[in-house]
Structure formats: structure tokens, C-alpha cells
C-alpha positions as CSV (number, residue, x, y, z in Angstrom):
1,X,11.6,47.7,20.4
2,X,10.4,46.8,24.2
3,X,12.1,44.4,25.8
4,X,9.5,41.6,26.2
5,X,9.0,39.6,29.4
6,X,8.1,35.9,28.0
7,X,7.9,34.2,31.4
8,X,4.9,36.9,32.3
9,X,3.3,37.0,29.3
10,X,3.4,32.8,28.7
11,X,2.0,33.0,32.0
12,X,-1.1,35.2,31.2
13,X,-1.8,33.6,28.0
14,X,-2.3,29.9,29.5
15,X,-3.3,31.1,33.0
16,X,-6.1,28.9,34.5
17,X,-8.2,29.1,37.4
18,X,-8.8,26.4,39.7
19,X,-12.1,25.1,40.4
20,X,-12.3,25.9,44.2
21,X,-14.1,22.7,45.2
22,X,-10.6,20.7,43.6
23,X,-8.6,22.8,46.2
24,X,-6.9,20.3,49.0
25,X,-4.7,21.3,52.4
26,X,-2.2,22.6,53.0
27,X,-2.9,26.3,51.6
28,X,0.4,28.9,52.0
29,X,2.1,30.4,55.0
30,X,1.8,33.6,56.6
31,X,4.7,34.6,54.9
32,X,3.5,33.3,51.0
33,X,0.5,34.7,51.7
34,X,1.8,37.8,52.4
35,X,3.9,37.9,49.5
36,X,1.1,37.3,47.5
37,X,-1.2,40.2,49.2
38,X,2.0,41.9,48.0
39,X,2.1,41.5,44.7
40,X,-2.0,41.8,44.6
41,X,-1.6,45.4,45.9
42,X,0.3,46.6,43.2
43,X,-2.9,47.4,41.1
44,X,-4.1,50.2,39.1
45,X,-5.1,52.5,41.8
46,X,-6.4,55.6,40.3
47,X,-5.4,58.4,43.0
48,X,-3.7,56.2,45.1
49,X,-7.0,55.6,47.3
50,X,-6.8,52.0,48.0
51,X,-9.9,51.4,48.1
52,X,-9.9,48.0,48.5
53,X,-8.7,45.7,52.0
54,X,-7.9,42.3,52.0
55,X,-9.7,40.1,55.0
56,X,-8.0,36.6,55.3
57,X,-10.2,33.5,56.0
58,X,-8.8,30.4,57.4
59,X,-9.7,27.4,57.3
60,X,-11.1,27.3,61.4
61,X,-13.4,29.9,60.3
62,X,-15.3,28.6,57.1
63,X,-17.5,26.8,59.2
64,X,-19.1,29.8,61.1
65,X,-19.5,31.6,57.4
66,X,-21.0,28.1,56.5
67,X,-23.6,28.5,59.0
68,X,-24.0,32.0,58.2
69,X,-25.1,31.0,54.9
70,X,-27.2,28.7,55.7
71,X,-28.9,31.3,58.0
72,X,-29.2,33.7,55.0
73,X,-30.1,31.3,52.6
74,X,-33.2,30.5,55.4
75,X,-33.9,34.4,55.5
76,X,-34.1,35.5,52.3
77,X,-36.1,32.2,51.2
78,X,-33.5,30.9,48.9
79,X,-34.0,27.5,47.2
80,X,-32.2,24.7,48.8
81,X,-29.9,23.5,46.2
82,X,-28.6,27.7,45.9
83,X,-27.8,27.2,49.9
84,X,-25.8,24.6,49.2
85,X,-24.3,25.4,46.4
86,X,-23.4,29.2,48.4
87,X,-22.0,27.4,51.5
88,X,-20.2,24.3,49.6
89,X,-17.2,27.1,48.9
90,X,-16.9,27.5,52.5
91,X,-17.6,23.7,53.9
92,X,-15.1,23.0,51.3
93,X,-12.4,26.0,52.1
94,X,-9.0,25.7,52.9
95,X,-7.9,29.2,53.1
96,X,-9.6,32.4,51.1
97,X,-9.2,36.1,51.0
98,X,-12.3,38.9,50.9
99,X,-11.5,41.8,48.8
100,X,-13.2,44.5,50.1
101,X,-14.4,47.2,48.1
102,X,-14.0,50.2,49.8
103,X,-16.1,53.1,48.9
104,X,-14.4,56.7,49.8
105,X,-15.4,60.4,48.8
106,X,-12.9,62.1,46.1
107,X,-13.9,65.7,44.5
108,X,-12.2,64.2,41.4
109,X,-12.5,60.1,41.2
110,X,-16.1,58.8,40.6
111,X,-17.0,55.8,42.6
112,X,-17.2,53.6,39.7
113,X,-13.0,53.9,39.4
114,X,-13.2,52.3,43.2
115,X,-14.8,49.2,42.2
116,X,-13.1,48.7,39.0
117,X,-9.7,49.2,40.9
118,X,-11.3,46.4,43.9
119,X,-11.8,44.3,41.1
120,X,-8.3,44.7,39.7
121,X,-6.7,43.7,43.1
122,X,-9.3,40.6,43.0
123,X,-7.4,39.6,39.5
124,X,-4.4,40.7,40.9
125,X,-4.6,38.4,44.0
126,X,-5.8,35.1,41.9
127,X,-2.9,35.4,39.2
128,X,-0.4,36.5,42.2
129,X,-1.4,33.0,43.7
130,X,-1.4,30.8,40.5
131,X,2.0,32.4,39.5
132,X,3.1,31.3,43.0
133,X,2.6,27.9,42.3
134,X,-0.8,27.4,44.3
135,X,-4.7,26.4,42.8
136,X,-6.8,29.7,43.3
137,X,-10.3,30.3,42.5
138,X,-12.5,34.3,42.5
139,X,-15.8,33.3,43.8
140,X,-18.8,35.9,45.0
141,X,-22.3,34.0,45.1
142,X,-25.5,35.4,46.8
143,X,-24.8,35.8,50.6
144,X,-21.1,38.0,49.5
145,X,-24.6,40.7,47.9
146,X,-26.5,40.5,51.2
147,X,-25.5,43.1,53.2
148,X,-26.8,41.1,56.3
149,X,-24.5,38.5,56.0
150,X,-22.1,40.9,55.2
151,X,-22.5,42.8,58.5
152,X,-22.4,39.6,60.0
153,X,-19.6,37.4,58.5
154,X,-17.0,40.3,58.6
155,X,-18.2,43.7,59.7
156,X,-18.5,45.5,57.1
157,X,-19.1,49.3,56.9
158,X,-21.7,51.0,54.8
159,X,-19.4,52.3,52.4
160,X,-17.7,48.5,52.1
161,X,-19.1,45.1,50.1
162,X,-17.5,42.3,48.7
163,X,-15.5,42.4,45.7
164,X,-14.7,38.8,45.5
165,X,-14.0,35.5,47.5
166,X,-10.3,34.2,45.9
167,X,-9.4,30.6,47.6
168,X,-6.1,29.7,47.9
169,X,-4.7,25.8,48.1
170,X,-2.9,22.8,46.7
171,X,-4.9,21.8,43.3
172,X,-4.9,18.1,42.9
173,X,-5.6,18.2,39.7
174,X,-4.9,20.6,36.6
175,X,-8.5,21.6,35.3
176,X,-8.9,21.1,31.4
177,X,-8.2,24.0,29.0
178,X,-11.8,25.5,28.5
179,X,-12.6,27.3,25.0
180,X,-11.8,31.0,25.2
181,X,-13.0,34.0,23.6
182,X,-12.5,34.6,19.4
183,X,-10.2,37.8,19.9
184,X,-11.1,38.7,16.5
185,X,-15.2,38.5,17.2
186,X,-14.9,40.9,19.9
187,X,-12.3,43.3,18.9
188,X,-12.7,46.3,16.7
189,X,-10.7,49.1,15.2
190,X,-11.4,52.8,15.6
191,X,-10.9,54.0,12.0
192,X,-9.1,57.7,12.3
């Protein structure tokens, strides 16, 4: 039998994202965040291309991103409630990390695998933050998919996009459990 890591498995079986709006100060220090980022970077990465990078968003930068969201919402004629909802992650944010997907050409590795790796980094970052004792939530929102917003917010290159924005801070209250998938209903076994 393989050696079981019960603590890790118990964590994964009970992990729960914390709603970003419930996170309060303080957030992790630079050293604490570096450990979390280091854990997140240990993710599946076909070809060792590192098709992602991190941009740390401290609380002091949140107001600028909220204003950029307002401007993008007006430019895109978004309803006011959509603008308010999208900008709220920045209005209320303590600390976040934008995971930037970086598409790199490779003769044997299709672009979708780079996207999968960037998504895996987002989940690894979220889980590392939770395992380190912080509250964390993976968000995106319509603004993160707008090329003009991405350029103004982070100066992204044409081959870059936002895979996710992971908010990390102190949780003020543990959220209630929510319904989970019925594993039997979503699992099939292939016959020989």
C-alpha cells in the first residue's frame, strides 16, 4: 500500500474557499506570501515552460484597479450593478495575486495545456493560502477578460491574459459548508 498523507488528504476533503467580501486585514507578509507562491509554482507544467507569472496586488493598488473597472464598465456599457459587483473585489481587497497566463509557442505542446497549467497554478495558490491558515478566494470578473482593462491594470503583453485573481487575507468567519457534487452521478468507469 502507498504511504498515506492523511493531513493533506483531510485538508483537500474539507477545503473551502472564503468569500472575498469576508476577508479582513491583515494579509500575509512578503515572506509568508513568498512561501505560498513557492508552493503554488510546484504545479503540473508540461515542458517546464512556466506559462504563468504572478503580480502581487497590495491594498494600496486596489483603488486604482477599482477606478479602472469603473472606466471599463462605462466604455463597455455595462449595467451599473455589474460594475459595482466587479469593482467590489478591489474596493474591499486587502491583498491579491493576479495569476497571469503566458502563452509560449512550443512545437509539441498545444496552447490549451498552457492554459490548464495556469489554472492549476490558481488552484495551487488558493490551496496553499488556505493551508497556510489564510482566507482565500479565486475571482476573475468581466474586467479581467477585457484586453484594454488588462493592459491598463497590469501592462500585459498580447500573449498574456488573467487566469485568476486570488484574494488572500484573514478570514473573519468560516463560511458554512455548501452542497458538493454527487461523485457517483458524475463518475463513470470505462469497461475493458
